[in-house]
A tleap script that builds the chain and sets N, CA, C and O, in Angstrom:
source leaprc.protein.ff14SB
mol = sequence {
  NMET GLU LEU LYS MET GLU ILE PRO ALA SER
  ARG ARG VAL VAL GLU ALA TYR GLY ASP GLY
  GLY PHE ARG VAL SER GLY GLU ARG HIE LEU
  GLY SER LEU LEU VAL THR PRO GLU ARG VAL
  PHE PRO TRP VAL ALA THR ARG ILE ASP GLU
  MET ASP LEU ALA SER LEU ALA PRO LEU LEU
  ALA MET ALA GLU ASP LEU ASP ILE VAL LEU
  ILE GLY CYS GLY PRO ARG MET THR LEU LEU
  PRO ARG PRO LEU ARG GLU ALA LEU SER ALA
  ALA GLY ILE ALA PRO GLU THR MET ASP THR
  GLY ALA ALA CYS ARG THR TYR ASN VAL LEU
  ILE GLN GLU ASP ARG ARG VAL ALA ALA ALA
  LEU ILE ALA CLEU
}
set mol.1.N position { -62.972 -58.249 3.977 }
set mol.1.CA position { -62.584 -56.880 4.212 }
set mol.1.C position { -62.157 -56.266 2.887 }
set mol.1.O position { -61.432 -56.894 2.116 }
set mol.2.N position { -62.598 -55.053 2.621 }
set mol.2.CA position { -62.263 -54.315 1.406 }
set mol.2.C position { -60.935 -53.577 1.589 }
set mol.2.O position { -60.671 -53.018 2.653 }
set mol.3.N position { -60.111 -53.580 0.555 }
set mol.3.CA position { -58.852 -52.855 0.557 }
set mol.3.C position { -58.884 -51.855 -0.593 }
set mol.3.O position { -59.248 -52.218 -1.711 }
set mol.4.N position { -58.513 -50.608 -0.340 }
set mol.4.CA position { -58.539 -49.558 -1.370 }
set mol.4.C position { -57.122 -49.064 -1.624 }
set mol.4.O position { -56.376 -48.787 -0.684 }
set mol.5.N position { -56.749 -48.952 -2.918 }
set mol.5.CA position { -55.414 -48.519 -3.266 }
set mol.5.C position { -55.315 -48.235 -4.759 }
set mol.5.O position { -55.977 -48.903 -5.553 }
set mol.6.N position { -54.515 -47.270 -5.153 }
set mol.6.CA position { -54.266 -46.964 -6.570 }
set mol.6.C position { -53.069 -47.780 -7.043 }
set mol.6.O position { -51.941 -47.551 -6.607 }
set mol.7.N position { -53.321 -48.738 -7.944 }
set mol.7.CA position { -52.264 -49.605 -8.458 }
set mol.7.C position { -52.469 -49.733 -9.962 }
set mol.7.O position { -53.612 -49.820 -10.413 }
set mol.8.N position { -51.395 -49.747 -10.753 }
set mol.8.CA position { -51.544 -49.863 -12.207 }
set mol.8.C position { -52.416 -51.054 -12.603 }
set mol.8.O position { -52.359 -52.109 -11.972 }
set mol.9.N position { -53.216 -50.882 -13.642 }
set mol.9.CA position { -54.145 -51.917 -14.095 }
set mol.9.C position { -53.437 -53.205 -14.503 }
set mol.9.O position { -54.047 -54.273 -14.464 }
set mol.10.N position { -52.187 -53.132 -14.885 }
set mol.10.CA position { -51.453 -54.326 -15.310 }
set mol.10.C position { -51.027 -55.198 -14.127 }
set mol.10.O position { -50.556 -56.317 -14.329 }
set mol.11.N position { -51.181 -54.712 -12.920 }
set mol.11.CA position { -50.767 -55.453 -11.722 }
set mol.11.C position { -51.951 -56.134 -11.061 }
set mol.11.O position { -53.038 -55.561 -10.998 }
set mol.12.N position { -51.755 -57.354 -10.566 }
set mol.12.CA position { -52.776 -58.057 -9.786 }
set mol.12.C position { -52.772 -57.438 -8.388 }
set mol.12.O position { -51.724 -57.346 -7.750 }
set mol.13.N position { -53.938 -57.017 -7.917 }
set mol.13.CA position { -54.072 -56.396 -6.604 }
set mol.13.C position { -55.145 -57.152 -5.813 }
set mol.13.O position { -56.181 -57.528 -6.361 }
set mol.14.N position { -54.888 -57.365 -4.540 }
set mol.14.CA position { -55.865 -58.017 -3.673 }
set mol.14.C position { -56.821 -56.934 -3.181 }
set mol.14.O position { -56.444 -56.061 -2.398 }
set mol.15.N position { -58.059 -57.008 -3.653 }
set mol.15.CA position { -59.050 -55.986 -3.324 }
set mol.15.C position { -59.873 -56.332 -2.087 }
set mol.15.O position { -60.368 -55.439 -1.400 }
set mol.16.N position { -60.023 -57.625 -1.801 }
set mol.16.CA position { -60.804 -58.056 -0.644 }
set mol.16.C position { -60.398 -59.470 -0.268 }
set mol.16.O position { -59.899 -60.232 -1.097 }
set mol.17.N position { -60.618 -59.807 0.992 }
set mol.17.CA position { -60.357 -61.166 1.469 }
set mol.17.C position { -61.400 -61.524 2.513 }
set mol.17.O position { -61.983 -60.640 3.141 }
set mol.18.N position { -61.637 -62.809 2.700 }
set mol.18.CA position { -62.625 -63.301 3.653 }
set mol.18.C position { -63.651 -64.173 2.957 }
set mol.18.O position { -63.608 -64.336 1.737 }
set mol.19.N position { -64.572 -64.735 3.723 }
set mol.19.CA position { -65.612 -65.628 3.180 }
set mol.19.C position { -65.022 -66.761 2.353 }
set mol.19.O position { -65.607 -67.178 1.353 }
set mol.20.N position { -63.861 -67.258 2.773 }
set mol.20.CA position { -63.266 -68.412 2.107 }
set mol.20.C position { -62.526 -68.125 0.820 }
set mol.20.O position { -62.223 -69.048 0.065 }
set mol.21.N position { -62.225 -66.847 0.549 }
set mol.21.CA position { -61.510 -66.542 -0.678 }
set mol.21.C position { -61.057 -65.104 -0.765 }
set mol.21.O position { -60.901 -64.421 0.248 }
set mol.22.N position { -60.846 -64.650 -2.001 }
set mol.22.CA position { -60.265 -63.335 -2.265 }
set mol.22.C position { -60.904 -62.730 -3.506 }
set mol.22.O position { -61.438 -63.447 -4.353 }
set mol.23.N position { -60.845 -61.415 -3.606 }
set mol.23.CA position { -61.136 -60.736 -4.869 }
set mol.23.C position { -59.827 -60.097 -5.308 }
set mol.23.O position { -59.276 -59.234 -4.626 }
set mol.24.N position { -59.343 -60.542 -6.468 }
set mol.24.CA position { -58.073 -60.050 -6.999 }
set mol.24.C position { -58.355 -59.389 -8.343 }
set mol.24.O position { -58.812 -60.036 -9.285 }
set mol.25.N position { -58.077 -58.102 -8.414 }
set mol.25.CA position { -58.289 -57.325 -9.645 }
set mol.25.C position { -59.675 -57.567 -10.243 }
set mol.25.O position { -59.817 -57.803 -11.443 }
set mol.26.N position { -60.687 -57.506 -9.387 }
set mol.26.CA position { -62.069 -57.625 -9.826 }
set mol.26.C position { -62.597 -59.026 -9.980 }
set mol.26.O position { -63.780 -59.201 -10.274 }
set mol.27.N position { -61.764 -60.035 -9.793 }
set mol.27.CA position { -62.165 -61.427 -9.986 }
set mol.27.C position { -62.209 -62.150 -8.643 }
set mol.27.O position { -61.252 -62.093 -7.869 }
set mol.28.N position { -63.336 -62.837 -8.366 }
set mol.28.CA position { -63.494 -63.583 -7.118 }
set mol.28.C position { -62.846 -64.956 -7.261 }
set mol.28.O position { -63.062 -65.659 -8.248 }
set mol.29.N position { -62.042 -65.330 -6.252 }
set mol.29.CA position { -61.380 -66.639 -6.206 }
set mol.29.C position { -61.712 -67.293 -4.877 }
set mol.29.O position { -61.518 -66.685 -3.824 }
set mol.30.N position { -62.202 -68.507 -4.911 }
set mol.30.CA position { -62.441 -69.258 -3.687 }
set mol.30.C position { -61.196 -70.035 -3.322 }
set mol.30.O position { -60.491 -70.534 -4.198 }
set mol.31.N position { -60.924 -70.139 -2.037 }
set mol.31.CA position { -59.792 -70.906 -1.555 }
set mol.31.C position { -58.516 -70.095 -1.502 }
set mol.31.O position { -58.506 -68.898 -1.789 }
set mol.32.N position { -57.457 -70.756 -1.136 }
set mol.32.CA position { -56.145 -70.134 -0.988 }
set mol.32.C position { -55.538 -69.839 -2.358 }
set mol.32.O position { -55.875 -70.481 -3.353 }
set mol.33.N position { -54.624 -68.842 -2.387 }
set mol.33.CA position { -54.040 -68.392 -3.660 }
set mol.33.C position { -52.552 -68.102 -3.550 }
set mol.33.O position { -52.038 -67.794 -2.475 }
set mol.34.N position { -51.880 -68.208 -4.676 }
set mol.34.CA position { -50.556 -67.641 -4.886 }
set mol.34.C position { -50.769 -66.462 -5.826 }
set mol.34.O position { -51.351 -66.620 -6.899 }
set mol.35.N position { -50.302 -65.285 -5.429 }
set mol.35.CA position { -50.533 -64.072 -6.207 }
set mol.35.C position { -49.194 -63.422 -6.529 }
set mol.35.O position { -48.361 -63.212 -5.647 }
set mol.36.N position { -49.003 -63.110 -7.801 }
set mol.36.CA position { -47.849 -62.324 -8.230 }
set mol.36.C position { -48.405 -61.077 -8.920 }
set mol.36.O position { -49.602 -61.020 -9.203 }
set mol.37.N position { -47.576 -60.093 -9.191 }
set mol.37.CA position { -48.101 -58.912 -9.884 }
set mol.37.C position { -48.737 -59.231 -11.237 }
set mol.37.O position { -49.587 -58.473 -11.704 }
set mol.38.N position { -48.347 -60.331 -11.872 }
set mol.38.CA position { -48.863 -60.672 -13.197 }
set mol.38.C position { -49.891 -61.795 -13.214 }
set mol.38.O position { -50.690 -61.871 -14.147 }
set mol.39.N position { -49.896 -62.680 -12.197 }
set mol.39.CA position { -50.724 -63.894 -12.252 }
set mol.39.C position { -51.297 -64.257 -10.903 }
set mol.39.O position { -50.821 -63.822 -9.854 }
set mol.40.N position { -52.350 -65.082 -10.966 }
set mol.40.CA position { -52.977 -65.655 -9.770 }
set mol.40.C position { -53.076 -67.162 -9.995 }
set mol.40.O position { -53.532 -67.616 -11.044 }
set mol.41.N position { -52.643 -67.930 -8.996 }
set mol.41.CA position { -52.682 -69.388 -9.071 }
set mol.41.C position { -53.510 -69.919 -7.901 }
set mol.41.O position { -53.376 -69.412 -6.788 }
set mol.42.N position { -54.368 -70.930 -8.119 }
set mol.42.CA position { -54.999 -71.587 -6.977 }
set mol.42.C position { -53.919 -72.283 -6.163 }
set mol.42.O position { -52.903 -72.717 -6.706 }
set mol.43.N position { -54.142 -72.384 -4.869 }
set mol.43.CA position { -53.147 -72.980 -3.973 }
set mol.43.C position { -53.839 -73.978 -3.065 }
set mol.43.O position { -54.914 -73.692 -2.539 }
set mol.44.N position { -53.245 -75.137 -2.873 }
set mol.44.CA position { -53.890 -76.215 -2.114 }
set mol.44.C position { -53.819 -76.026 -0.605 }
set mol.44.O position { -54.606 -76.644 0.113 }
set mol.45.N position { -52.928 -75.214 -0.101 }
set mol.45.CA position { -52.743 -75.091 1.354 }
set mol.45.C position { -53.943 -74.418 2.019 }
set mol.45.O position { -54.424 -73.380 1.564 }
set mol.46.N position { -54.411 -75.028 3.097 }
set mol.46.CA position { -55.441 -74.401 3.925 }
set mol.46.C position { -54.910 -74.107 5.316 }
set mol.46.O position { -55.556 -73.425 6.112 }
set mol.47.N position { -53.719 -74.633 5.601 }
set mol.47.CA position { -53.012 -74.389 6.870 }
set mol.47.C position { -51.523 -74.359 6.568 }
set mol.47.O position { -51.069 -74.944 5.585 }
set mol.48.N position { -50.774 -73.682 7.407 }
set mol.48.CA position { -49.328 -73.536 7.185 }
set mol.48.C position { -48.634 -74.900 7.148 }
set mol.48.O position { -47.656 -75.074 6.420 }
set mol.49.N position { -49.127 -75.867 7.924 }
set mol.49.CA position { -48.468 -77.181 7.942 }
set mol.49.C position { -48.783 -78.011 6.688 }
set mol.49.O position { -48.232 -79.099 6.524 }
set mol.50.N position { -49.651 -77.522 5.809 }
set mol.50.CA position { -49.909 -78.184 4.526 }
set mol.50.C position { -49.010 -77.655 3.411 }
set mol.50.O position { -49.022 -78.184 2.300 }
set mol.51.N position { -48.247 -76.634 3.699 }
set mol.51.CA position { -47.325 -76.085 2.702 }
set mol.51.C position { -46.163 -77.041 2.492 }
set mol.51.O position { -45.644 -77.626 3.443 }
set mol.52.N position { -45.764 -77.193 1.240 }
set mol.52.CA position { -44.543 -77.925 0.940 }
set mol.52.C position { -43.943 -77.313 -0.332 }
set mol.52.O position { -44.544 -76.434 -0.949 }
set mol.53.N position { -42.772 -77.781 -0.709 }
set mol.53.CA position { -42.117 -77.211 -1.889 }
set mol.53.C position { -42.946 -77.405 -3.156 }
set mol.53.O position { -42.968 -76.529 -4.021 }
set mol.54.N position { -43.620 -78.535 -3.269 }
set mol.54.CA position { -44.442 -78.778 -4.464 }
set mol.54.C position { -45.556 -77.742 -4.566 }
set mol.54.O position { -45.869 -77.284 -5.665 }
set mol.55.N position { -46.162 -77.363 -3.434 }
set mol.55.CA position { -47.256 -76.386 -3.476 }
set mol.55.C position { -46.753 -74.983 -3.824 }
set mol.55.O position { -47.529 -74.135 -4.266 }
set mol.56.N position { -45.468 -74.743 -3.625 }
set mol.56.CA position { -44.877 -73.437 -3.935 }
set mol.56.C position { -44.149 -73.433 -5.284 }
set mol.56.O position { -43.469 -72.464 -5.625 }
set mol.57.N position { -44.295 -74.517 -6.046 }
set mol.57.CA position { -43.585 -74.643 -7.328 }
set mol.57.C position { -43.784 -73.461 -8.272 }
set mol.57.O position { -42.814 -73.031 -8.897 }
set mol.58.N position { -45.004 -72.909 -8.408 }
set mol.58.CA position { -45.135 -71.754 -9.311 }
set mol.58.C position { -44.258 -70.575 -8.892 }
set mol.58.O position { -43.722 -69.868 -9.746 }
set mol.59.N position { -44.111 -70.360 -7.594 }
set mol.59.CA position { -43.268 -69.254 -7.125 }
set mol.59.C position { -41.787 -69.591 -7.275 }
set mol.59.O position { -40.988 -68.730 -7.644 }
set mol.60.N position { -41.425 -70.821 -6.995 }
set mol.60.CA position { -40.024 -71.224 -7.145 }
set mol.60.C position { -39.589 -71.144 -8.604 }
set mol.60.O position { -38.430 -70.842 -8.891 }
set mol.61.N position { -40.511 -71.414 -9.526 }
set mol.61.CA position { -40.195 -71.311 -10.954 }
set mol.61.C position { -39.919 -69.862 -11.359 }
set mol.61.O position { -39.269 -69.615 -12.375 }
set mol.62.N position { -40.410 -68.910 -10.571 }
set mol.62.CA position { -40.205 -67.478 -10.852 }
set mol.62.C position { -39.138 -66.870 -9.955 }
set mol.62.O position { -39.041 -65.646 -9.866 }
set mol.63.N position { -38.350 -67.677 -9.301 }
set mol.63.CA position { -37.399 -67.189 -8.294 }
set mol.63.C position { -36.522 -66.046 -8.804 }
set mol.63.O position { -36.206 -65.126 -8.049 }
set mol.64.N position { -36.129 -66.094 -10.068 }
set mol.64.CA position { -35.273 -65.028 -10.609 }
set mol.64.C position { -35.977 -63.681 -10.658 }
set mol.64.O position { -35.326 -62.638 -10.723 }
set mol.65.N position { -37.318 -63.700 -10.626 }
set mol.65.CA position { -38.101 -62.464 -10.714 }
set mol.65.C position { -38.669 -62.015 -9.372 }
set mol.65.O position { -39.394 -61.022 -9.311 }
set mol.66.N position { -38.348 -62.733 -8.294 }
set mol.66.CA position { -38.894 -62.424 -6.967 }
set mol.66.C position { -37.788 -62.166 -5.960 }
set mol.66.O position { -36.736 -62.805 -5.992 }
set mol.67.N position { -38.040 -61.228 -5.075 }
set mol.67.CA position { -37.146 -60.998 -3.946 }
set mol.67.C position { -37.766 -61.468 -2.639 }
set mol.67.O position { -37.060 -61.885 -1.720 }
set mol.68.N position { -39.100 -61.397 -2.562 }
set mol.68.CA position { -39.793 -61.699 -1.311 }
set mol.68.C position { -41.104 -62.408 -1.594 }
set mol.68.O position { -41.777 -62.120 -2.584 }
set mol.69.N position { -41.464 -63.338 -0.715 }
set mol.69.CA position { -42.797 -63.931 -0.748 }
set mol.69.C position { -43.420 -63.701 0.633 }
set mol.69.O position { -42.858 -64.068 1.665 }
set mol.70.N position { -44.588 -63.089 0.610 }
set mol.70.CA position { -45.355 -62.851 1.828 }
set mol.70.C position { -46.272 -64.045 2.021 }
set mol.70.O position { -47.036 -64.400 1.123 }
set mol.71.N position { -46.198 -64.660 3.184 }
set mol.71.CA position { -46.992 -65.849 3.442 }
set mol.71.C position { -48.078 -65.497 4.448 }
set mol.71.O position { -47.812 -65.267 5.627 }
set mol.72.N position { -49.309 -65.461 3.947 }
set mol.72.CA position { -50.470 -65.200 4.795 }
set mol.72.C position { -50.918 -66.504 5.422 }
set mol.72.O position { -51.470 -67.371 4.746 }
set mol.73.N position { -50.677 -66.641 6.725 }
set mol.73.CA position { -50.836 -67.906 7.447 }
set mol.73.C position { -52.265 -68.209 7.893 }
set mol.73.O position { -52.497 -69.220 8.556 }
set mol.74.N position { -53.215 -67.363 7.547 }
set mol.74.CA position { -54.572 -67.534 8.051 }
set mol.74.C position { -54.879 -66.439 9.057 }
set mol.74.O position { -54.401 -65.316 8.898 }
set mol.75.N position { -55.665 -66.732 10.092 }
set mol.75.CA position { -56.079 -65.685 11.023 }
set mol.75.C position { -54.960 -65.142 11.919 }
set mol.75.O position { -55.081 -64.048 12.470 }
set mol.76.N position { -53.898 -65.889 12.061 }
set mol.76.CA position { -52.770 -65.390 12.865 }
set mol.76.C position { -51.442 -65.886 12.310 }
set mol.76.O position { -51.372 -66.932 11.664 }
set mol.77.N position { -50.406 -65.125 12.569 }
set mol.77.CA position { -49.068 -65.450 12.081 }
set mol.77.C position { -48.567 -66.735 12.740 }
set mol.77.O position { -48.760 -66.958 13.936 }
set mol.78.N position { -47.927 -67.562 11.937 }
set mol.78.CA position { -47.309 -68.805 12.390 }
set mol.78.C position { -45.925 -68.872 11.767 }
set mol.78.O position { -45.714 -68.370 10.663 }
set mol.79.N position { -45.003 -69.476 12.453 }
set mol.79.CA position { -43.662 -69.615 11.890 }
set mol.79.C position { -43.664 -70.594 10.723 }
set mol.79.O position { -44.331 -71.628 10.765 }
set mol.80.N position { -42.927 -70.264 9.708 }
set mol.80.CA position { -42.761 -71.133 8.556 }
set mol.80.C position { -41.811 -72.267 8.940 }
set mol.80.O position { -40.768 -72.008 9.540 }
set mol.81.N position { -42.144 -73.517 8.610 }
set mol.81.CA position { -41.234 -74.615 8.927 }
set mol.81.C position { -39.843 -74.367 8.321 }
set mol.81.O position { -39.716 -73.885 7.196 }
set mol.82.N position { -38.834 -74.702 9.080 }
set mol.82.CA position { -37.444 -74.431 8.697 }
set mol.82.C position { -37.069 -74.934 7.301 }
set mol.82.O position { -36.436 -74.193 6.549 }
set mol.83.N position { -37.437 -76.181 6.918 }
set mol.83.CA position { -37.063 -76.643 5.570 }
set mol.83.C position { -37.616 -75.748 4.458 }
set mol.83.O position { -36.932 -75.505 3.464 }
set mol.84.N position { -38.839 -75.262 4.617 }
set mol.84.CA position { -39.409 -74.366 3.603 }
set mol.84.C position { -38.698 -73.025 3.603 }
set mol.84.O position { -38.389 -72.479 2.544 }
set mol.85.N position { -38.441 -72.498 4.786 }
set mol.85.CA position { -37.724 -71.222 4.895 }
set mol.85.C position { -36.351 -71.327 4.238 }
set mol.85.O position { -35.938 -70.419 3.518 }
set mol.86.N position { -35.648 -72.422 4.481 }
set mol.86.CA position { -34.318 -72.613 3.907 }
set mol.86.C position { -34.377 -72.807 2.389 }
set mol.86.O position { -33.519 -72.297 1.669 }
set mol.87.N position { -35.381 -73.537 1.901 }
set mol.87.CA position { -35.512 -73.768 0.453 }
set mol.87.C position { -35.815 -72.463 -0.279 }
set mol.87.O position { -35.238 -72.200 -1.335 }
set mol.88.N position { -36.709 -71.648 0.267 }
set mol.88.CA position { -37.012 -70.357 -0.348 }
set mol.88.C position { -35.788 -69.448 -0.333 }
set mol.88.O position { -35.483 -68.794 -1.330 }
set mol.89.N position { -35.099 -69.409 0.783 }
set mol.89.CA position { -33.891 -68.589 0.886 }
set mol.89.C position { -32.821 -69.052 -0.090 }
set mol.89.O position { -32.147 -68.226 -0.704 }
set mol.90.N position { -32.656 -70.374 -0.241 }
set mol.90.CA position { -31.671 -70.909 -1.183 }
set mol.90.C position { -32.014 -70.527 -2.624 }
set mol.90.O position { -31.124 -70.411 -3.467 }
set mol.91.N position { -33.313 -70.331 -2.905 }
set mol.91.CA position { -33.747 -69.915 -4.241 }
set mol.91.C position { -33.637 -68.397 -4.419 }
set mol.91.O position { -33.942 -67.866 -5.487 }
set mol.92.N position { -33.201 -67.709 -3.367 }
set mol.92.CA position { -33.045 -66.259 -3.446 }
set mol.92.C position { -34.297 -65.478 -3.105 }
set mol.92.O position { -34.381 -64.282 -3.382 }
set mol.93.N position { -35.276 -66.151 -2.503 }
set mol.93.CA position { -36.542 -65.508 -2.125 }
set mol.93.C position { -36.607 -65.406 -0.604 }
set mol.93.O position { -36.465 -66.408 0.097 }
set mol.94.N position { -36.821 -64.197 -0.100 }
set mol.94.CA position { -36.951 -63.995 1.344 }
set mol.94.C position { -38.401 -64.248 1.752 }
set mol.94.O position { -39.293 -63.531 1.300 }
set mol.95.N position { -38.661 -65.256 2.599 }
set mol.95.CA position { -40.027 -65.500 3.057 }
set mol.95.C position { -40.356 -64.640 4.283 }
set mol.95.O position { -39.539 -64.502 5.194 }
set mol.96.N position { -41.556 -64.068 4.292 }
set mol.96.CA position { -42.035 -63.279 5.429 }
set mol.96.C position { -43.417 -63.799 5.794 }
set mol.96.O position { -44.328 -63.760 4.967 }
set mol.97.N position { -43.588 -64.283 7.016 }
set mol.97.CA position { -44.890 -64.789 7.436 }
set mol.97.C position { -45.634 -63.734 8.249 }
set mol.97.O position { -45.043 -62.965 9.007 }
set mol.98.N position { -46.947 -63.726 8.062 }
set mol.98.CA position { -47.837 -62.819 8.794 }
set mol.98.C position { -49.255 -63.352 8.634 }
set mol.98.O position { -49.476 -64.293 7.871 }
set mol.99.N position { -50.223 -62.763 9.346 }
set mol.99.CA position { -51.598 -63.206 9.136 }
set mol.99.C position { -52.028 -62.825 7.719 }
set mol.99.O position { -51.427 -61.948 7.098 }
set mol.100.N position { -53.063 -63.483 7.214 }
set mol.100.CA position { -53.469 -63.281 5.819 }
set mol.100.C position { -53.842 -61.839 5.511 }
set mol.100.O position { -53.465 -61.320 4.461 }
set mol.101.N position { -54.569 -61.184 6.397 }
set mol.101.CA position { -54.941 -59.790 6.152 }
set mol.101.C position { -53.728 -58.894 6.006 }
set mol.101.O position { -53.673 -58.059 5.103 }
set mol.102.N position { -52.751 -59.063 6.894 }
set mol.102.CA position { -51.521 -58.264 6.824 }
set mol.102.C position { -50.753 -58.574 5.547 }
set mol.102.O position { -50.167 -57.675 4.943 }
set mol.103.N position { -50.749 -59.835 5.128 }
set mol.103.CA position { -50.048 -60.208 3.897 }
set mol.103.C position { -50.707 -59.550 2.682 }
set mol.103.O position { -50.007 -59.086 1.782 }
set mol.104.N position { -52.038 -59.504 2.643 }
set mol.104.CA position { -52.739 -58.847 1.532 }
set mol.104.C position { -52.389 -57.363 1.475 }
set mol.104.O position { -52.059 -56.838 0.411 }
set mol.105.N position { -52.461 -56.691 2.617 }
set mol.105.CA position { -52.171 -55.256 2.658 }
set mol.105.C position { -50.712 -54.973 2.296 }
set mol.105.O position { -50.429 -54.044 1.540 }
set mol.106.N position { -49.800 -55.759 2.825 }
set mol.106.CA position { -48.375 -55.552 2.569 }
set mol.106.C position { -48.052 -55.817 1.103 }
set mol.106.O position { -47.285 -55.075 0.488 }
set mol.107.N position { -48.635 -56.873 0.545 }
set mol.107.CA position { -48.450 -57.177 -0.878 }
set mol.107.C position { -48.857 -55.970 -1.727 }
set mol.107.O position { -48.111 -55.558 -2.615 }
set mol.108.N position { -50.027 -55.406 -1.460 }
set mol.108.CA position { -50.504 -54.262 -2.239 }
set mol.108.C position { -49.567 -53.064 -2.136 }
set mol.108.O position { -49.318 -52.383 -3.131 }
set mol.109.N position { -49.053 -52.806 -0.950 }
set mol.109.CA position { -48.108 -51.695 -0.779 }
set mol.109.C position { -46.832 -51.960 -1.576 }
set mol.109.O position { -46.326 -51.066 -2.255 }
set mol.110.N position { -46.316 -53.177 -1.497 }
set mol.110.CA position { -45.056 -53.497 -2.177 }
set mol.110.C position { -45.199 -53.481 -3.697 }
set mol.110.O position { -44.271 -53.066 -4.391 }
set mol.111.N position { -46.346 -53.925 -4.235 }
set mol.111.CA position { -46.465 -53.842 -5.697 }
set mol.111.C position { -46.656 -52.399 -6.144 }
set mol.111.O position { -46.269 -52.036 -7.254 }
set mol.112.N position { -47.249 -51.578 -5.288 }
set mol.112.CA position { -47.367 -50.161 -5.619 }
set mol.112.C position { -45.981 -49.516 -5.701 }
set mol.112.O position { -45.764 -48.573 -6.462 }
set mol.113.N position { -45.054 -50.043 -4.903 }
set mol.113.CA position { -43.663 -49.568 -4.931 }
set mol.113.C position { -42.850 -50.261 -6.021 }
set mol.113.O position { -41.642 -50.045 -6.121 }
set mol.114.N position { -43.506 -51.098 -6.844 }
set mol.114.CA position { -42.867 -51.839 -7.932 }
set mol.114.C position { -41.799 -52.809 -7.428 }
set mol.114.O position { -40.773 -53.013 -8.076 }
set mol.115.N position { -42.059 -53.405 -6.260 }
set mol.115.CA position { -41.139 -54.401 -5.702 }
set mol.115.C position { -41.399 -55.764 -6.324 }
set mol.115.O position { -42.480 -56.026 -6.853 }
set mol.116.N position { -40.401 -56.618 -6.254 }
set mol.116.CA position { -40.474 -57.971 -6.815 }
set mol.116.C position { -41.013 -58.909 -5.733 }
set mol.116.O position { -40.253 -59.551 -5.008 }
set mol.117.N position { -42.343 -58.973 -5.645 }
set mol.117.CA position { -43.005 -59.650 -4.530 }
set mol.117.C position { -44.082 -60.605 -5.033 }
set mol.117.O position { -44.654 -60.416 -6.107 }
set mol.118.N position { -44.341 -61.626 -4.239 }
set mol.118.CA position { -45.475 -62.530 -4.449 }
set mol.118.C position { -46.100 -62.771 -3.089 }
set mol.118.O position { -45.492 -62.493 -2.055 }
set mol.119.N position { -47.324 -63.293 -3.097 }
set mol.119.CA position { -47.999 -63.622 -1.845 }
set mol.119.C position { -48.570 -65.034 -1.933 }
set mol.119.O position { -49.161 -65.416 -2.943 }
set mol.120.N position { -48.386 -65.801 -0.867 }
set mol.120.CA position { -49.002 -67.102 -0.699 }
set mol.120.C position { -50.034 -66.905 0.408 }
set mol.120.O position { -49.684 -66.724 1.575 }
set mol.121.N position { -51.312 -66.942 0.026 }
set mol.121.CA position { -52.384 -66.512 0.922 }
set mol.121.C position { -53.328 -67.648 1.269 }
set mol.121.O position { -54.004 -68.195 0.398 }
set mol.122.N position { -53.368 -67.999 2.546 }
set mol.122.CA position { -54.319 -68.994 3.037 }
set mol.122.C position { -55.654 -68.281 3.254 }
set mol.122.O position { -55.717 -67.260 3.939 }
set mol.123.N position { -56.711 -68.825 2.668 }
set mol.123.CA position { -58.030 -68.196 2.727 }
set mol.123.C position { -58.577 -68.192 4.157 }
set mol.123.O position { -58.329 -69.099 4.951 }
set mol.124.N position { -59.324 -67.138 4.444 }
set mol.124.CA position { -60.013 -67.006 5.731 }
set mol.124.C position { -61.490 -67.286 5.538 }
set mol.124.O position { -62.259 -67.230 6.497 }
savepdb mol mol.pdb
quit
């Protein structure tokens, strides 16, 4: 699905998702991703139950620069396991789970508002 939005060129924006990956700021990425306004990281998770603290290490390393992480759970929203929710909260990051499409759209809106946000996106 294509997403259209005016966002500064210095920000990473999710332009499309589906077919097993994403297009972020003009670049096609296969598989799941961690996306911040400045960087894109490949992510090993293909399902919410494959997430662990080690897989979120790039985001945890940026905890001082983040307020929220949007977790795109795939085709439908799933609850984040309690230990992960508590670990993110302890690092000062509010986790929000939603389906991947909603996470992509919400991420784009929040970076347009210059919010301190990242997205952990499971590929569809």
